[in-house]
mmCIF file of the N, C-alpha and C atoms, coordinates in Angstrom:
data_MODEL
# 
_entry.id   MODEL 
# 
loop_
_atom_site.group_PDB 
_atom_site.id 
_atom_site.type_symbol 
_atom_site.label_atom_id 
_atom_site.label_alt_id 
_atom_site.label_comp_id 
_atom_site.label_asym_id 
_atom_site.label_entity_id 
_atom_site.label_seq_id 
_atom_site.pdbx_PDB_ins_code 
_atom_site.Cartn_x 
_atom_site.Cartn_y 
_atom_site.Cartn_z 
_atom_site.occupancy 
_atom_site.B_iso_or_equiv 
_atom_site.pdbx_formal_charge 
_atom_site.auth_seq_id 
_atom_site.auth_comp_id 
_atom_site.auth_asym_id 
_atom_site.auth_atom_id 
_atom_site.pdbx_PDB_model_num 
ATOM 1   N N  . UNK A 1 1  ? 60.569 -147.567 40.609 1.00 0.00 ? 1  UNK A N  1 
ATOM 2   C CA . UNK A 1 1  ? 61.506 -146.936 41.519 1.00 0.00 ? 1  UNK A CA 1 
ATOM 3   C C  . UNK A 1 1  ? 62.835 -147.662 41.436 1.00 0.00 ? 1  UNK A C  1 
ATOM 4   N N  . UNK A 1 2  ? 63.904 -146.906 41.468 1.00 0.00 ? 2  UNK A N  1 
ATOM 5   C CA . UNK A 1 2  ? 65.237 -147.508 41.506 1.00 0.00 ? 2  UNK A CA 1 
ATOM 6   C C  . UNK A 1 2  ? 65.418 -148.168 42.862 1.00 0.00 ? 2  UNK A C  1 
ATOM 7   N N  . UNK A 1 3  ? 65.806 -149.426 42.839 1.00 0.00 ? 3  UNK A N  1 
ATOM 8   C CA . UNK A 1 3  ? 65.871 -150.165 44.098 1.00 0.00 ? 3  UNK A CA 1 
ATOM 9   C C  . UNK A 1 3  ? 67.276 -150.409 44.613 1.00 0.00 ? 3  UNK A C  1 
ATOM 10  N N  . UNK A 1 4  ? 68.308 -150.099 43.851 1.00 0.00 ? 4  UNK A N  1 
ATOM 11  C CA . UNK A 1 4  ? 69.673 -150.399 44.278 1.00 0.00 ? 4  UNK A CA 1 
ATOM 12  C C  . UNK A 1 4  ? 70.009 -149.739 45.619 1.00 0.00 ? 4  UNK A C  1 
ATOM 13  N N  . UNK A 1 5  ? 69.691 -148.478 45.777 1.00 0.00 ? 5  UNK A N  1 
ATOM 14  C CA . UNK A 1 5  ? 69.984 -147.781 47.027 1.00 0.00 ? 5  UNK A CA 1 
ATOM 15  C C  . UNK A 1 5  ? 69.148 -148.353 48.161 1.00 0.00 ? 5  UNK A C  1 
ATOM 16  N N  . UNK A 1 6  ? 67.896 -148.661 47.875 1.00 0.00 ? 6  UNK A N  1 
ATOM 17  C CA . UNK A 1 6  ? 67.031 -149.235 48.903 1.00 0.00 ? 6  UNK A CA 1 
ATOM 18  C C  . UNK A 1 6  ? 67.552 -150.592 49.351 1.00 0.00 ? 6  UNK A C  1 
ATOM 19  N N  . UNK A 1 7  ? 67.911 -151.438 48.400 1.00 0.00 ? 7  UNK A N  1 
ATOM 20  C CA . UNK A 1 7  ? 68.434 -152.754 48.739 1.00 0.00 ? 7  UNK A CA 1 
ATOM 21  C C  . UNK A 1 7  ? 69.741 -152.654 49.507 1.00 0.00 ? 7  UNK A C  1 
ATOM 22  N N  . UNK A 1 8  ? 70.610 -151.747 49.076 1.00 0.00 ? 8  UNK A N  1 
ATOM 23  C CA . UNK A 1 8  ? 71.900 -151.584 49.751 1.00 0.00 ? 8  UNK A CA 1 
ATOM 24  C C  . UNK A 1 8  ? 71.699 -151.168 51.212 1.00 0.00 ? 8  UNK A C  1 
ATOM 25  N N  . UNK A 1 9  ? 70.651 -150.395 51.470 1.00 0.00 ? 9  UNK A N  1 
ATOM 26  C CA . UNK A 1 9  ? 70.387 -149.933 52.832 1.00 0.00 ? 9  UNK A CA 1 
ATOM 27  C C  . UNK A 1 9  ? 69.424 -150.845 53.587 1.00 0.00 ? 9  UNK A C  1 
ATOM 28  N N  . UNK A 1 10 ? 69.006 -151.937 52.955 1.00 0.00 ? 10 UNK A N  1 
ATOM 29  C CA . UNK A 1 10 ? 68.121 -152.886 53.624 1.00 0.00 ? 10 UNK A CA 1 
ATOM 30  C C  . UNK A 1 10 ? 66.716 -152.363 53.839 1.00 0.00 ? 10 UNK A C  1 
ATOM 31  N N  . UNK A 1 11 ? 66.220 -151.555 52.929 1.00 0.00 ? 11 UNK A N  1 
ATOM 32  C CA . UNK A 1 11 ? 64.891 -150.964 53.073 1.00 0.00 ? 11 UNK A CA 1 
ATOM 33  C C  . UNK A 1 11 ? 63.922 -151.725 52.167 1.00 0.00 ? 11 UNK A C  1 
ATOM 34  N N  . UNK A 1 12 ? 62.907 -152.313 52.778 1.00 0.00 ? 12 UNK A N  1 
ATOM 35  C CA . UNK A 1 12 ? 61.946 -153.119 52.023 1.00 0.00 ? 12 UNK A CA 1 
ATOM 36  C C  . UNK A 1 12 ? 60.912 -152.229 51.327 1.00 0.00 ? 12 UNK A C  1 
ATOM 37  N N  . UNK A 1 13 ? 60.215 -152.811 50.372 1.00 0.00 ? 13 UNK A N  1 
ATOM 38  C CA . UNK A 1 13 ? 59.149 -152.091 49.668 1.00 0.00 ? 13 UNK A CA 1 
ATOM 39  C C  . UNK A 1 13 ? 58.026 -151.718 50.621 1.00 0.00 ? 13 UNK A C  1 
ATOM 40  N N  . UNK A 1 14 ? 57.813 -152.542 51.627 1.00 0.00 ? 14 UNK A N  1 
ATOM 41  C CA . UNK A 1 14 ? 56.782 -152.248 52.620 1.00 0.00 ? 14 UNK A CA 1 
ATOM 42  C C  . UNK A 1 14 ? 57.117 -150.984 53.406 1.00 0.00 ? 14 UNK A C  1 
ATOM 43  N N  . UNK A 1 15 ? 58.383 -150.827 53.757 1.00 0.00 ? 15 UNK A N  1 
ATOM 44  C CA . UNK A 1 15 ? 58.818 -149.633 54.489 1.00 0.00 ? 15 UNK A CA 1 
ATOM 45  C C  . UNK A 1 15 ? 58.659 -148.396 53.595 1.00 0.00 ? 15 UNK A C  1 
ATOM 46  N N  . UNK A 1 16 ? 58.998 -148.528 52.325 1.00 0.00 ? 16 UNK A N  1 
ATOM 47  C CA . UNK A 1 16 ? 58.831 -147.416 51.388 1.00 0.00 ? 16 UNK A CA 1 
ATOM 48  C C  . UNK A 1 16 ? 57.365 -147.010 51.311 1.00 0.00 ? 16 UNK A C  1 
ATOM 49  N N  . UNK A 1 17 ? 56.469 -147.995 51.225 1.00 0.00 ? 17 UNK A N  1 
ATOM 50  C CA . UNK A 1 17 ? 55.038 -147.700 51.163 1.00 0.00 ? 17 UNK A CA 1 
ATOM 51  C C  . UNK A 1 17 ? 54.560 -147.017 52.442 1.00 0.00 ? 17 UNK A C  1 
ATOM 52  N N  . UNK A 1 18 ? 55.035 -147.485 53.577 1.00 0.00 ? 18 UNK A N  1 
ATOM 53  C CA . UNK A 1 18 ? 54.655 -146.882 54.853 1.00 0.00 ? 18 UNK A CA 1 
ATOM 54  C C  . UNK A 1 18 ? 55.123 -145.432 54.935 1.00 0.00 ? 18 UNK A C  1 
ATOM 55  N N  . UNK A 1 19 ? 56.364 -145.187 54.587 1.00 0.00 ? 19 UNK A N  1 
ATOM 56  C CA . UNK A 1 19 ? 56.902 -143.828 54.635 1.00 0.00 ? 19 UNK A CA 1 
ATOM 57  C C  . UNK A 1 19 ? 56.123 -142.921 53.685 1.00 0.00 ? 19 UNK A C  1 
ATOM 58  N N  . UNK A 1 20 ? 55.790 -143.423 52.507 1.00 0.00 ? 20 UNK A N  1 
ATOM 59  C CA . UNK A 1 20 ? 55.017 -142.631 51.546 1.00 0.00 ? 20 UNK A CA 1 
ATOM 60  C C  . UNK A 1 20 ? 53.664 -142.238 52.127 1.00 0.00 ? 20 UNK A C  1 
ATOM 61  N N  . UNK A 1 21 ? 52.999 -143.194 52.777 1.00 0.00 ? 21 UNK A N  1 
ATOM 62  C CA . UNK A 1 21 ? 51.691 -142.887 53.384 1.00 0.00 ? 21 UNK A CA 1 
ATOM 63  C C  . UNK A 1 21 ? 51.834 -141.883 54.519 1.00 0.00 ? 21 UNK A C  1 
ATOM 64  N N  . UNK A 1 22 ? 52.874 -142.030 55.339 1.00 0.00 ? 22 UNK A N  1 
ATOM 65  C CA . UNK A 1 22 ? 53.071 -141.105 56.453 1.00 0.00 ? 22 UNK A CA 1 
ATOM 66  C C  . UNK A 1 22 ? 53.379 -139.691 55.969 1.00 0.00 ? 22 UNK A C  1 
ATOM 67  N N  . UNK A 1 23 ? 54.223 -139.572 54.956 1.00 0.00 ? 23 UNK A N  1 
ATOM 68  C CA . UNK A 1 23 ? 54.562 -138.251 54.424 1.00 0.00 ? 23 UNK A CA 1 
ATOM 69  C C  . UNK A 1 23 ? 53.318 -137.592 53.838 1.00 0.00 ? 23 UNK A C  1 
ATOM 70  N N  . UNK A 1 24 ? 52.454 -138.380 53.215 1.00 0.00 ? 24 UNK A N  1 
ATOM 71  C CA . UNK A 1 24 ? 51.214 -137.827 52.657 1.00 0.00 ? 24 UNK A CA 1 
ATOM 72  C C  . UNK A 1 24 ? 50.305 -137.251 53.738 1.00 0.00 ? 24 UNK A C  1 
ATOM 73  N N  . UNK A 1 25 ? 50.424 -137.743 54.967 1.00 0.00 ? 25 UNK A N  1 
ATOM 74  C CA . UNK A 1 25 ? 49.595 -137.249 56.061 1.00 0.00 ? 25 UNK A CA 1 
ATOM 75  C C  . UNK A 1 25 ? 50.098 -135.928 56.648 1.00 0.00 ? 25 UNK A C  1 
ATOM 76  N N  . UNK A 1 26 ? 51.326 -135.564 56.349 1.00 0.00 ? 26 UNK A N  1 
ATOM 77  C CA . UNK A 1 26 ? 51.913 -134.327 56.883 1.00 0.00 ? 26 UNK A CA 1 
ATOM 78  C C  . UNK A 1 26 ? 51.336 -133.141 56.110 1.00 0.00 ? 26 UNK A C  1 
ATOM 79  N N  . UNK A 1 27 ? 50.923 -132.085 56.812 1.00 0.00 ? 27 UNK A N  1 
ATOM 80  C CA . UNK A 1 27 ? 50.413 -130.900 56.105 1.00 0.00 ? 27 UNK A CA 1 
ATOM 81  C C  . UNK A 1 27 ? 51.436 -130.389 55.092 1.00 0.00 ? 27 UNK A C  1 
ATOM 82  N N  . UNK A 1 28 ? 50.945 -129.808 54.028 1.00 0.00 ? 28 UNK A N  1 
ATOM 83  C CA . UNK A 1 28 ? 51.811 -129.408 52.912 1.00 0.00 ? 28 UNK A CA 1 
ATOM 84  C C  . UNK A 1 28 ? 52.947 -128.483 53.336 1.00 0.00 ? 28 UNK A C  1 
ATOM 85  N N  . UNK A 1 29 ? 52.761 -127.709 54.384 1.00 0.00 ? 29 UNK A N  1 
ATOM 86  C CA . UNK A 1 29 ? 53.808 -126.790 54.817 1.00 0.00 ? 29 UNK A CA 1 
ATOM 87  C C  . UNK A 1 29 ? 55.054 -127.510 55.319 1.00 0.00 ? 29 UNK A C  1 
ATOM 88  N N  . UNK A 1 30 ? 54.919 -128.721 55.835 1.00 0.00 ? 30 UNK A N  1 
ATOM 89  C CA . UNK A 1 30 ? 56.069 -129.448 56.357 1.00 0.00 ? 30 UNK A CA 1 
ATOM 90  C C  . UNK A 1 30 ? 56.454 -130.659 55.534 1.00 0.00 ? 30 UNK A C  1 
ATOM 91  N N  . UNK A 1 31 ? 55.694 -130.933 54.486 1.00 0.00 ? 31 UNK A N  1 
ATOM 92  C CA . UNK A 1 31 ? 55.919 -132.147 53.692 1.00 0.00 ? 31 UNK A CA 1 
ATOM 93  C C  . UNK A 1 31 ? 57.267 -132.152 53.001 1.00 0.00 ? 31 UNK A C  1 
ATOM 94  N N  . UNK A 1 32 ? 57.658 -131.032 52.448 1.00 0.00 ? 32 UNK A N  1 
ATOM 95  C CA . UNK A 1 32 ? 58.939 -130.970 51.729 1.00 0.00 ? 32 UNK A CA 1 
ATOM 96  C C  . UNK A 1 32 ? 60.108 -131.261 52.667 1.00 0.00 ? 32 UNK A C  1 
ATOM 97  N N  . UNK A 1 33 ? 60.042 -130.725 53.849 1.00 0.00 ? 33 UNK A N  1 
ATOM 98  C CA . UNK A 1 33 ? 61.086 -130.959 54.841 1.00 0.00 ? 33 UNK A CA 1 
ATOM 99  C C  . UNK A 1 33 ? 61.123 -132.439 55.238 1.00 0.00 ? 33 UNK A C  1 
ATOM 100 N N  . UNK A 1 34 ? 59.945 -133.031 55.421 1.00 0.00 ? 34 UNK A N  1 
ATOM 101 C CA . UNK A 1 34 ? 59.872 -134.447 55.787 1.00 0.00 ? 34 UNK A CA 1 
ATOM 102 C C  . UNK A 1 34 ? 60.434 -135.315 54.675 1.00 0.00 ? 34 UNK A C  1 
ATOM 103 N N  . UNK A 1 35 ? 60.121 -135.012 53.437 1.00 0.00 ? 35 UNK A N  1 
ATOM 104 C CA . UNK A 1 35 ? 60.626 -135.785 52.313 1.00 0.00 ? 35 UNK A CA 1 
ATOM 105 C C  . UNK A 1 35 ? 62.139 -135.665 52.217 1.00 0.00 ? 35 UNK A C  1 
ATOM 106 N N  . UNK A 1 36 ? 62.663 -134.480 52.463 1.00 0.00 ? 36 UNK A N  1 
ATOM 107 C CA . UNK A 1 36 ? 64.112 -134.290 52.460 1.00 0.00 ? 36 UNK A CA 1 
ATOM 108 C C  . UNK A 1 36 ? 64.788 -135.078 53.555 1.00 0.00 ? 36 UNK A C  1 
ATOM 109 N N  . UNK A 1 37 ? 64.156 -135.115 54.719 1.00 0.00 ? 37 UNK A N  1 
ATOM 110 C CA . UNK A 1 37 ? 64.712 -135.872 55.835 1.00 0.00 ? 37 UNK A CA 1 
ATOM 111 C C  . UNK A 1 37 ? 64.747 -137.361 55.518 1.00 0.00 ? 37 UNK A C  1 
ATOM 112 N N  . UNK A 1 38 ? 63.700 -137.873 54.877 1.00 0.00 ? 38 UNK A N  1 
ATOM 113 C CA . UNK A 1 38 ? 63.676 -139.288 54.480 1.00 0.00 ? 38 UNK A CA 1 
ATOM 114 C C  . UNK A 1 38 ? 64.792 -139.563 53.483 1.00 0.00 ? 38 UNK A C  1 
ATOM 115 N N  . UNK A 1 39 ? 64.946 -138.689 52.508 1.00 0.00 ? 39 UNK A N  1 
ATOM 116 C CA . UNK A 1 39 ? 66.000 -138.893 51.500 1.00 0.00 ? 39 UNK A CA 1 
ATOM 117 C C  . UNK A 1 39 ? 67.382 -138.902 52.147 1.00 0.00 ? 39 UNK A C  1 
ATOM 118 N N  . UNK A 1 40 ? 67.616 -137.991 53.065 1.00 0.00 ? 40 UNK A N  1 
ATOM 119 C CA . UNK A 1 40 ? 68.914 -137.946 53.735 1.00 0.00 ? 40 UNK A CA 1 
ATOM 120 C C  . UNK A 1 40 ? 69.129 -139.159 54.633 1.00 0.00 ? 40 UNK A C  1 
ATOM 121 N N  . UNK A 1 41 ? 68.100 -139.554 55.355 1.00 0.00 ? 41 UNK A N  1 
ATOM 122 C CA . UNK A 1 41 ? 68.237 -140.628 56.327 1.00 0.00 ? 41 UNK A CA 1 
ATOM 123 C C  . UNK A 1 41 ? 68.282 -142.019 55.710 1.00 0.00 ? 41 UNK A C  1 
ATOM 124 N N  . UNK A 1 42 ? 67.429 -142.267 54.736 1.00 0.00 ? 42 UNK A N  1 
ATOM 125 C CA . UNK A 1 42 ? 67.278 -143.624 54.234 1.00 0.00 ? 42 UNK A CA 1 
ATOM 126 C C  . UNK A 1 42 ? 67.840 -143.862 52.847 1.00 0.00 ? 42 UNK A C  1 
ATOM 127 N N  . UNK A 1 43 ? 68.015 -142.804 52.085 1.00 0.00 ? 43 UNK A N  1 
ATOM 128 C CA . UNK A 1 43 ? 68.411 -142.964 50.685 1.00 0.00 ? 43 UNK A CA 1 
ATOM 129 C C  . UNK A 1 43 ? 69.776 -142.375 50.390 1.00 0.00 ? 43 UNK A C  1 
ATOM 130 N N  . UNK A 1 44 ? 70.619 -142.273 51.378 1.00 0.00 ? 44 UNK A N  1 
ATOM 131 C CA . UNK A 1 44 ? 71.977 -141.724 51.224 1.00 0.00 ? 44 UNK A CA 1 
ATOM 132 C C  . UNK A 1 44 ? 71.964 -140.323 50.619 1.00 0.00 ? 44 UNK A C  1 
ATOM 133 N N  . UNK A 1 45 ? 70.893 -139.580 50.852 1.00 0.00 ? 45 UNK A N  1 
ATOM 134 C CA . UNK A 1 45 ? 70.796 -138.219 50.326 1.00 0.00 ? 45 UNK A CA 1 
ATOM 135 C C  . UNK A 1 45 ? 70.516 -138.169 48.833 1.00 0.00 ? 45 UNK A C  1 
ATOM 136 N N  . UNK A 1 46 ? 70.181 -139.294 48.219 1.00 0.00 ? 46 UNK A N  1 
ATOM 137 C CA . UNK A 1 46 ? 69.947 -139.350 46.778 1.00 0.00 ? 46 UNK A CA 1 
ATOM 138 C C  . UNK A 1 46 ? 68.483 -139.021 46.479 1.00 0.00 ? 46 UNK A C  1 
ATOM 139 N N  . UNK A 1 47 ? 68.236 -137.754 46.230 1.00 0.00 ? 47 UNK A N  1 
ATOM 140 C CA . UNK A 1 47 ? 66.857 -137.311 46.011 1.00 0.00 ? 47 UNK A CA 1 
ATOM 141 C C  . UNK A 1 47 ? 66.255 -137.898 44.750 1.00 0.00 ? 47 UNK A C  1 
ATOM 142 N N  . UNK A 1 48 ? 67.051 -138.265 43.778 1.00 0.00 ? 48 UNK A N  1 
ATOM 143 C CA . UNK A 1 48 ? 66.527 -138.864 42.536 1.00 0.00 ? 48 UNK A CA 1 
ATOM 144 C C  . UNK A 1 48 ? 65.864 -140.204 42.810 1.00 0.00 ? 48 UNK A C  1 
ATOM 145 N N  . UNK A 1 49 ? 66.357 -140.950 43.791 1.00 0.00 ? 49 UNK A N  1 
ATOM 146 C CA . UNK A 1 49 ? 65.730 -142.219 44.150 1.00 0.00 ? 49 UNK A CA 1 
ATOM 147 C C  . UNK A 1 49 ? 64.333 -141.945 44.703 1.00 0.00 ? 49 UNK A C  1 
ATOM 148 N N  . UNK A 1 50 ? 64.216 -140.930 45.532 1.00 0.00 ? 50 UNK A N  1 
ATOM 149 C CA . UNK A 1 50 ? 62.925 -140.565 46.091 1.00 0.00 ? 50 UNK A CA 1 
ATOM 150 C C  . UNK A 1 50 ? 61.970 -140.064 45.003 1.00 0.00 ? 50 UNK A C  1 
ATOM 151 N N  . UNK A 1 51 ? 62.499 -139.332 44.027 1.00 0.00 ? 51 UNK A N  1 
ATOM 152 C CA . UNK A 1 51 ? 61.657 -138.791 42.964 1.00 0.00 ? 51 UNK A CA 1 
ATOM 153 C C  . UNK A 1 51 ? 61.141 -139.877 42.042 1.00 0.00 ? 51 UNK A C  1 
ATOM 154 N N  . UNK A 1 52 ? 61.823 -141.003 41.960 1.00 0.00 ? 52 UNK A N  1 
ATOM 155 C CA . UNK A 1 52 ? 61.460 -142.063 41.030 1.00 0.00 ? 52 UNK A CA 1 
ATOM 156 C C  . UNK A 1 52 ? 60.293 -142.903 41.513 1.00 0.00 ? 52 UNK A C  1 
ATOM 157 N N  . UNK A 1 53 ? 59.600 -142.447 42.533 1.00 0.00 ? 53 UNK A N  1 
ATOM 158 C CA . UNK A 1 53 ? 58.471 -143.180 43.121 1.00 0.00 ? 53 UNK A CA 1 
ATOM 159 C C  . UNK A 1 53 ? 57.415 -143.442 42.087 1.00 0.00 ? 53 UNK A C  1 
# 
């Protein structure tokens, strides 16, 4: 995973792992929306950083 955006925003690998586990628990109908919200909120809207998981 590209870490520059995460480091710039002060987001640890532990937080990334937690968010990944939480998003996996969301039913598939709302998962895409949740992933988009995470990208906008924590990754400066950079969806490529989220995709590089």
